[in-house]
C-alpha positions in Angstrom: 112.2 101.4 138.6 112.4 100.6 142.2 110.1 98.2 143.9 107.8 100.6 145.6 107.1 102.4 142.2 106.6 98.9 140.6 104.0 98.1 143.3 102.3 101.3 142.8 102.0 101.1 139.0 100.8 97.4 139.4 98.2 98.5 141.9 96.7 101.1 139.8 96.6 98.7 136.7 95.1 96.1 138.8 92.2 98.7 139.6 91.7 99.6 136.1 92.0 96.2 134.2 91.3 92.5 134.8 94.5 90.6 135.7 94.6 88.9 132.3 95.1 92.1 130.5 98.5 93.1 131.6 101.6 91.5 132.7 105.1 92.7 133.9 108.3 91.0 132.9 111.7 90.7 134.1 110.8 93.0 137.1 113.9 91.8 139.2 116.5 92.4 136.4 117.4 96.2 136.3 117.2 97.8 132.7 115.3 94.9 131.2 111.8 95.3 132.6 108.8 95.7 130.4 104.9 95.6 130.4 102.5 93.9 128.1 99.2 95.2 128.0 96.1 94.4 125.7 94.2 97.4 124.2 90.6 96.8 122.7 89.5 99.6 120.4 86.0 100.7 119.9 85.8 98.8 116.7 86.6 95.6 118.7 90.2 95.1 117.5 92.7 93.9 120.0 96.4 95.1 120.0 99.2 94.1 122.3 101.3 97.0 123.6 104.8 96.4 124.8 106.2 99.1 127.1 110.1 99.1 127.5 110.5 100.1 131.1 114.4 100.1 131.1 114.5 103.8 131.9 111.0 104.4 133.4 110.2 106.6 135.3 113.1 108.7 134.7 112.2 108.8 130.9 109.2 107.9 129.1 108.9 104.2 128.1 109.3 103.1 124.6 105.8 101.8 123.5 105.4 99.4 120.6 102.4 97.7 119.0 103.7 94.0 118.9 103.3 93.9 115.0 104.1 96.2 112.2 101.0 98.2 111.4 100.4 99.7 108.0 99.0 103.0 106.9 96.0 103.2 104.7 98.0 102.9 101.5 99.7 99.6 102.8 102.9 101.0 103.8 104.7 100.0 106.9 104.6 102.4 109.9 108.3 101.6 110.6 109.9 104.9 110.6 109.6 108.3 112.5 106.5 110.2 111.2 105.3 113.4 112.6 102.1 113.2 110.7 101.4 109.6 112.0 103.0 110.1 115.4 105.4 107.1 115.0 109.1 106.6 115.8 111.7 104.1 114.5 110.5 100.6 114.9 112.3 97.8 116.6 111.9 94.1 116.4 109.6 94.5 113.5 107.0 96.4 115.6 105.5 99.9 115.2 106.7 102.4 117.7 103.9 104.8 119.1 105.0 108.5 120.1 103.0 109.2 123.2 104.6 111.8 125.4 107.1 114.2 124.0 110.6 114.6 126.0 109.5 118.0 127.2 106.0 116.9 128.5 107.3 114.0 130.4 107.8 114.0 134.2 108.6 110.8 136.3 105.1 111.3 138.0 103.3 109.9 134.8 101.9 106.7 135.5 102.0 103.8 133.2 98.3 103.8 133.0 98.3 107.5 131.6 100.8 106.3 129.0 98.4 103.4 128.2 95.6 106.0 128.0 97.5 107.9 125.2 98.5 104.7 123.3 94.8 103.6 123.3 93.6 107.1 122.0 96.6 106.7 119.4 95.0 103.4 118.2 91.7 104.8 117.9 93.1 107.5 115.7 95.0 104.9 113.7 91.7 103.2 113.0 90.1 106.3 112.1 93.1 107.0 109.7 92.4 103.6 108.2 88.8 104.6 107.4 89.4 108.1 106.3 92.8 108.4 105.0 93.7 111.4 107.3 96.8 111.4 109.1 96.9 110.8 112.9 98.3 114.4 113.2 94.9 115.7 111.7 93.2 114.3 115.0 96.0 114.4 117.7 98.1 117.5 118.7 101.9 117.2 119.2 103.6 117.2 122.6 107.2 118.4 122.6 
């Protein structure tokens, strides 16, 4: 991500959130940049999202919840699951599917990625209450 794009992303996030909600890391080292951003659900639970920006904006960022989430049955959400909208975990973190490869364009902002992940978290918490898979609530994007 070039400096101009980084400034645009940071400016947009600064308009949407207070400064303590997000932080960019390794901005000056190509291929290692990432964003940490807090997400508070309607139920009041707080999650930390880790967005790997190594190939952003050319490719969609990998997004992780910085802990291993479990489904309603207590099973780790650590592997690809179409019904739960997850991908292979890394670092012991659940990876969220947000934009499909075919629906991704370099014009998508990190804020839009955040919004999709925030929606995923709401559906995850609904899954914990109802037992219905996330796929019941969210459509797939290819």
